[in-house]
N, CA and C atoms as a LAMMPS dump frame, in Angstrom:
ITEM: TIMESTEP
0
ITEM: NUMBER OF ATOMS
324
ITEM: BOX BOUNDS ff ff ff
-5.0000000000000000e+02 5.0000000000000000e+02
-5.0000000000000000e+02 5.0000000000000000e+02
-5.0000000000000000e+02 5.0000000000000000e+02
ITEM: ATOMS id mol type element x y z
1 1 1 N 0.85 -1.177 0
2 1 2 C 0 0 0
3 1 3 C 0.897 1.242 0
4 2 1 N 0.717 2.129 -0.972
5 2 2 C 1.56 3.321 -1.061
6 2 3 C 1.211 4.332 0.039
7 3 1 N 2.195 5.146 0.371
8 3 2 C 2.01 6.193 1.378
9 3 3 C 1.099 7.276 0.814
10 4 1 N 0.039 7.619 1.571
11 4 2 C -0.893 8.651 1.148
12 4 3 C -0.691 9.872 2.037
13 5 1 N -0.129 10.913 1.458
14 5 2 C 0.208 12.125 2.196
15 5 3 C -1.026 12.793 2.786
16 6 1 N -2.12 12.87 2.032
17 6 2 C -3.347 13.53 2.515
18 6 3 C -3.926 12.799 3.724
19 7 1 N -3.956 11.478 3.703
20 7 2 C -4.443 10.73 4.858
21 7 3 C -3.566 10.972 6.082
22 8 1 N -2.265 11.04 5.858
23 8 2 C -1.339 11.301 6.956
24 8 3 C -1.627 12.662 7.596
25 9 1 N -1.808 13.691 6.776
26 9 2 C -2.09 15.041 7.279
27 9 3 C -3.423 15.07 8.009
28 10 1 N -4.454 14.469 7.445
29 10 2 C -5.775 14.472 8.089
30 10 3 C -5.757 13.731 9.419
31 11 1 N -5.084 12.606 9.497
32 11 2 C -4.967 11.876 10.758
33 11 3 C -4.164 12.669 11.78
34 12 1 N -3.133 13.357 11.343
35 12 2 C -2.321 14.169 12.244
36 12 3 C -3.126 15.331 12.795
37 13 1 N -3.955 15.963 11.977
38 13 2 C -4.771 17.091 12.44
39 13 3 C -5.702 16.659 13.55
40 14 1 N -6.317 15.507 13.426
41 14 2 C -7.232 15.07 14.477
42 14 3 C -6.474 14.835 15.779
43 15 1 N -5.238 14.39 15.696
44 15 2 C -4.419 14.167 16.889
45 15 3 C -3.996 15.497 17.509
46 16 1 N -3.663 16.48 16.675
47 16 2 C -3.156 17.759 17.163
48 16 3 C -4.245 18.682 17.696
49 17 1 N -5.479 18.441 17.357
50 17 2 C -6.537 19.34 17.799
51 17 3 C -7.274 18.816 19.021
52 18 1 N -6.767 17.774 19.65
53 18 2 C -7.426 17.238 20.834
54 18 3 C -7.406 18.268 21.956
55 19 1 N -8.461 18.24 22.732
56 19 2 C -8.584 19.173 23.839
57 19 3 C -7.713 18.736 25.004
58 20 1 N -7.4 19.687 25.852
59 20 2 C -6.626 19.412 27.055
60 20 3 C -7.619 19.151 28.185
61 21 1 N -7.556 17.968 28.761
62 21 2 C -8.473 17.589 29.828
63 21 3 C -8.098 18.346 31.095
64 22 1 N -9.069 19.05 31.683
65 22 2 C -8.862 19.757 32.937
66 22 3 C -8.312 21.163 32.809
67 23 1 N -8.276 21.701 31.583
68 23 2 C -7.692 23.041 31.397
69 23 3 C -8.529 24.12 32.091
70 24 1 N -9.85 23.971 32.119
71 24 2 C -10.694 24.982 32.769
72 24 3 C -10.428 25.043 34.273
73 25 1 N -10.313 23.893 34.919
74 25 2 C -10.014 23.856 36.352
75 25 3 C -8.632 24.439 36.635
76 26 1 N -7.687 24.156 35.757
77 26 2 C -6.327 24.687 35.885
78 26 3 C -6.351 26.215 35.868
79 27 1 N -7.053 26.796 34.889
80 27 2 C -7.112 28.253 34.765
81 27 3 C -7.859 28.886 35.933
82 28 1 N -8.954 28.265 36.378
83 28 2 C -9.721 28.806 37.514
84 28 3 C -8.903 28.792 38.798
85 29 1 N -8.133 27.751 39.012
86 29 2 C -7.292 27.673 40.206
87 29 3 C -6.223 28.767 40.189
88 30 1 N -5.633 29.004 39.037
89 30 2 C -4.637 30.072 38.937
90 30 3 C -5.285 31.433 39.143
91 31 1 N -6.503 31.617 38.607
92 31 2 C -7.256 32.858 38.848
93 31 3 C -7.362 33.123 40.342
94 32 1 N -7.74 32.112 41.082
95 32 2 C -7.975 32.235 42.516
96 32 3 C -6.685 32.53 43.286
97 33 1 N -5.643 31.759 43.046
98 33 2 C -4.416 31.884 43.826
99 33 3 C -3.588 33.112 43.478
100 34 1 N -3.76 33.656 42.283
101 34 2 C -2.961 34.807 41.862
102 34 3 C -3.804 36.077 41.7
103 35 1 N -5.02 36.097 42.235
104 35 2 C -5.908 37.276 42.207
105 35 3 C -5.928 37.892 40.809
106 36 1 N -6.212 37.101 39.811
107 36 2 C -6.032 37.574 38.445
108 36 3 C -6.999 36.917 37.477
109 37 1 N -6.853 37.318 36.249
110 37 2 C -7.565 36.698 35.143
111 37 3 C -6.513 35.995 34.286
112 38 1 N -6.632 34.685 34.188
113 38 2 C -5.652 33.897 33.442
114 38 3 C -6.265 33.475 32.12
115 39 1 N -5.515 33.694 31.061
116 39 2 C -6.015 33.394 29.715
117 39 3 C -5.007 32.501 28.998
118 40 1 N -5.536 31.467 28.367
119 40 2 C -4.71 30.604 27.526
120 40 3 C -4.654 31.244 26.15
121 41 1 N -3.51 31.834 25.825
122 41 2 C -3.369 32.526 24.547
123 41 3 C -3.137 31.582 23.389
124 42 1 N -2.393 30.525 23.64
125 42 2 C -2.029 29.635 22.55
126 42 3 C -1.557 28.314 23.133
127 43 1 N -1.546 27.307 22.309
128 43 2 C -0.956 26.031 22.686
129 43 3 C -0.239 25.468 21.474
130 44 1 N 0.965 25.004 21.691
131 44 2 C 1.754 24.395 20.63
132 44 3 C 1.783 22.9 20.888
133 45 1 N 1.293 22.161 19.946
134 45 2 C 1.179 20.719 20.11
135 45 3 C 2.18 20.027 19.206
136 46 1 N 2.987 19.177 19.807
137 46 2 C 3.931 18.373 19.037
138 46 3 C 3.496 16.916 19.14
139 47 1 N 4.343 16.035 18.726
140 47 2 C 4.011 14.615 18.697
141 47 3 C 3.635 14.079 20.072
142 48 1 N 4.372 14.452 21.111
143 48 2 C 4.113 13.885 22.438
144 48 3 C 4.016 14.922 23.555
145 49 1 N 3.866 16.199 23.22
146 49 2 C 3.783 17.217 24.26
147 49 3 C 2.912 18.385 23.821
148 50 1 N 2.47 19.133 24.819
149 50 2 C 1.683 20.339 24.587
150 50 3 C 2.345 21.458 25.384
151 51 1 N 2.655 22.57 24.72
152 51 2 C 3.245 23.732 25.378
153 51 3 C 2.205 24.841 25.415
154 52 1 N 1.98 25.388 26.607
155 52 2 C 0.969 26.418 26.799
156 52 3 C 1.606 27.804 26.813
157 53 1 N 0.866 28.771 26.289
158 53 2 C 1.241 30.178 26.379
159 53 3 C 0.155 30.845 27.216
160 54 1 N 0.526 31.273 28.437
161 54 2 C -0.44 31.835 29.378
162 54 3 C -0.206 33.319 29.591
163 55 1 N -1.306 34.03 29.806
164 55 2 C -1.259 35.454 30.11
165 55 3 C -2.019 35.67 31.414
166 56 1 N -1.345 36.239 32.414
167 56 2 C -1.96 36.48 33.715
168 56 3 C -2.088 37.984 33.904
169 57 1 N -3.328 38.457 33.968
170 57 2 C -3.604 39.882 34.172
171 57 3 C -4.055 40.079 35.609
172 58 1 N -3.232 40.768 36.373
173 58 2 C -3.492 40.973 37.791
174 58 3 C -3.817 42.441 38.018
175 59 1 N -4.931 42.713 38.69
176 59 2 C -5.382 44.077 38.908
177 59 3 C -4.749 44.66 40.174
178 60 1 N -3.451 44.464 40.337
179 60 2 C -2.692 45.009 41.458
180 60 3 C -1.459 45.707 40.909
181 61 1 N -0.982 46.706 41.646
182 61 2 C 0.305 47.264 41.238
183 61 3 C 1.409 46.456 41.92
184 62 1 N 2.625 46.726 41.586
185 62 2 C 3.743 45.909 42.054
186 62 3 C 3.866 45.917 43.574
187 63 1 N 3.694 47.063 44.215
188 63 2 C 3.824 47.119 45.676
189 63 3 C 2.731 46.319 46.375
190 64 1 N 1.499 46.394 45.876
191 64 2 C 0.403 45.597 46.444
192 64 3 C 0.688 44.103 46.285
193 65 1 N 1.144 43.743 45.109
194 65 2 C 1.44 42.345 44.836
195 65 3 C 2.523 41.819 45.768
196 66 1 N 3.585 42.589 45.96
197 66 2 C 4.659 42.173 46.848
198 66 3 C 4.202 42.094 48.298
199 67 1 N 3.321 43 48.713
200 67 2 C 2.777 42.954 50.079
201 67 3 C 1.975 41.673 50.277
202 68 1 N 1.132 41.305 49.314
203 68 2 C 0.363 40.059 49.393
204 68 3 C 1.286 38.836 49.334
205 69 1 N 2.326 38.92 48.52
206 69 2 C 3.282 37.817 48.407
207 69 3 C 4.021 37.595 49.728
208 70 1 N 4.443 38.686 50.374
209 70 2 C 5.193 38.581 51.629
210 70 3 C 4.339 38.053 52.783
211 71 1 N 3.028 38.204 52.689
212 71 2 C 2.14 37.679 53.73
213 71 3 C 1.546 36.33 53.326
214 72 1 N 2.099 35.708 52.293
215 72 2 C 1.673 34.389 51.806
216 72 3 C 0.216 34.334 51.37
217 73 1 N -0.284 35.427 50.818
218 73 2 C -1.649 35.408 50.285
219 73 3 C -1.664 35.331 48.764
220 74 1 N -0.64 35.814 48.103
221 74 2 C -0.578 35.8 46.639
222 74 3 C 0.359 34.682 46.199
223 75 1 N -0.171 33.751 45.432
224 75 2 C 0.654 32.676 44.909
225 75 3 C 1.079 31.665 45.956
226 76 1 N 0.257 31.488 46.964
227 76 2 C 0.601 30.547 48.038
228 76 3 C -0.628 29.7 48.349
229 77 1 N -0.429 28.418 48.526
230 77 2 C -1.549 27.532 48.836
231 77 3 C -1.329 26.723 50.112
232 78 1 N -0.36 27.135 50.929
233 78 2 C -0.094 26.442 52.18
234 78 3 C 0.742 25.189 52.028
235 79 1 N 1.267 24.941 50.857
236 79 2 C 2.085 23.76 50.597
237 79 3 C 3.458 24.203 50.116
238 80 1 N 4.371 23.248 50.017
239 80 2 C 5.721 23.576 49.569
240 80 3 C 5.75 24.015 48.108
241 81 1 N 4.931 23.39 47.287
242 81 2 C 4.892 23.727 45.864
243 81 3 C 3.999 24.94 45.643
244 82 1 N 4.355 25.731 44.65
245 82 2 C 3.504 26.862 44.291
246 82 3 C 2.228 26.34 43.638
247 83 1 N 1.145 27.121 43.685
248 83 2 C -0.088 26.68 43.027
249 83 3 C 0.113 26.419 41.535
250 84 1 N 0.952 27.201 40.897
251 84 2 C 1.213 27.005 39.472
252 84 3 C 1.858 25.643 39.223
253 85 1 N 2.866 25.306 39.998
254 85 2 C 3.544 24.023 39.83
255 85 3 C 2.613 22.862 40.16
256 86 1 N 1.871 22.982 41.24
257 86 2 C 0.973 21.904 41.653
258 86 3 C -0.131 21.679 40.621
259 87 1 N -0.756 22.729 40.148
260 87 2 C -1.834 22.593 39.165
261 87 3 C -1.32 22.099 37.823
262 88 1 N -0.108 22.494 37.451
263 88 2 C 0.482 22.003 36.202
264 88 3 C 0.755 20.505 36.279
265 89 1 N 1.219 20.035 37.432
266 89 2 C 1.445 18.6 37.6
267 89 3 C 0.132 17.818 37.529
268 90 1 N -0.927 18.351 38.123
269 90 2 C -2.244 17.699 38.065
270 90 3 C -2.737 17.654 36.624
271 91 1 N -2.596 18.771 35.916
272 91 2 C -3.008 18.839 34.506
273 91 3 C -2.222 17.844 33.665
274 92 1 N -0.945 17.729 33.936
275 92 2 C -0.09 16.8 33.203
276 92 3 C -0.522 15.349 33.438
277 93 1 N -0.908 15.031 34.67
278 93 2 C -1.345 13.669 34.992
279 93 3 C -2.684 13.31 34.335
280 94 1 N -3.543 14.287 34.133
281 94 2 C -4.864 14.04 33.54
282 94 3 C -4.795 13.767 32.041
283 95 1 N -3.728 14.155 31.407
284 95 2 C -3.606 14.036 29.952
285 95 3 C -2.544 13.021 29.576
286 96 1 N -2.688 12.441 28.397
287 96 2 C -1.714 11.432 27.967
288 96 3 C -0.473 12.061 27.349
289 97 1 N -0.522 13.363 27.081
290 97 2 C 0.637 14.072 26.552
291 97 3 C 1.272 14.892 27.664
292 98 1 N 2.583 15.081 27.593
293 98 2 C 3.285 15.921 28.56
294 98 3 C 2.881 17.375 28.329
295 99 1 N 2.527 18.072 29.393
296 99 2 C 2.103 19.466 29.286
297 99 3 C 3.09 20.336 30.046
298 100 1 N 3.506 21.428 29.414
299 100 2 C 4.435 22.357 30.033
300 100 3 C 4.049 23.777 29.618
301 101 1 N 4.631 24.757 30.292
302 101 2 C 4.373 26.156 29.962
303 101 3 C 5.544 26.672 29.162
304 102 1 N 5.25 27.124 27.957
305 102 2 C 6.291 27.656 27.091
306 102 3 C 6.534 29.133 27.398
307 103 1 N 5.453 29.862 27.626
308 103 2 C 5.568 31.295 27.86
309 103 3 C 4.545 31.701 28.916
310 104 1 N 4.97 32.513 29.874
311 104 2 C 4.115 33.001 30.941
312 104 3 C 4.334 34.495 31.085
313 105 1 N 3.271 35.268 30.888
314 105 2 C 3.373 36.721 30.938
315 105 3 C 2.463 37.246 32.046
316 106 1 N 3.021 38.112 32.9
317 106 2 C 2.251 38.772 33.952
318 106 3 C 2.039 40.23 33.561
319 107 1 N 0.785 40.67 33.663
320 107 2 C 0.456 42.076 33.469
321 107 3 C -0.077 42.621 34.787
322 108 1 N 0.518 43.71 35.282
323 108 2 C 0.064 44.323 36.527
324 108 3 C -0.603 45.641 36.219
C-alpha cells in the first residue's frame, strides 16, 4: 500500500486538535491563587507534548502584589509547591501528553 500524504495530514490534524483535559479547572485555580484573570493565549502541540502560552492579568500594582506575596496570600496555597507548579502537575497527569508552559506573561 503506497504512502498517502493527505491521509497522513488528516490523521495528524485530528491528533493535534485534541482538547486538554482539565484546562478549565487549571485556569480557575490560577485565577484564585494569583488574584487575576488567566487566559490561555495559545498552545503548541507536538508529537508527544503540549506547550501552553499563558497570560496572567493581575489588577494590582507591584507594591500591592509584593505585600500580598510577603504575607503568603498571593501565589501561596499552604504547601511547599507553588499553586502554578501543583496545578500544572495535576493537569499533566490528567492528559496522555506531557504538558508544560512555554511562555508566561504577567500584566500588573
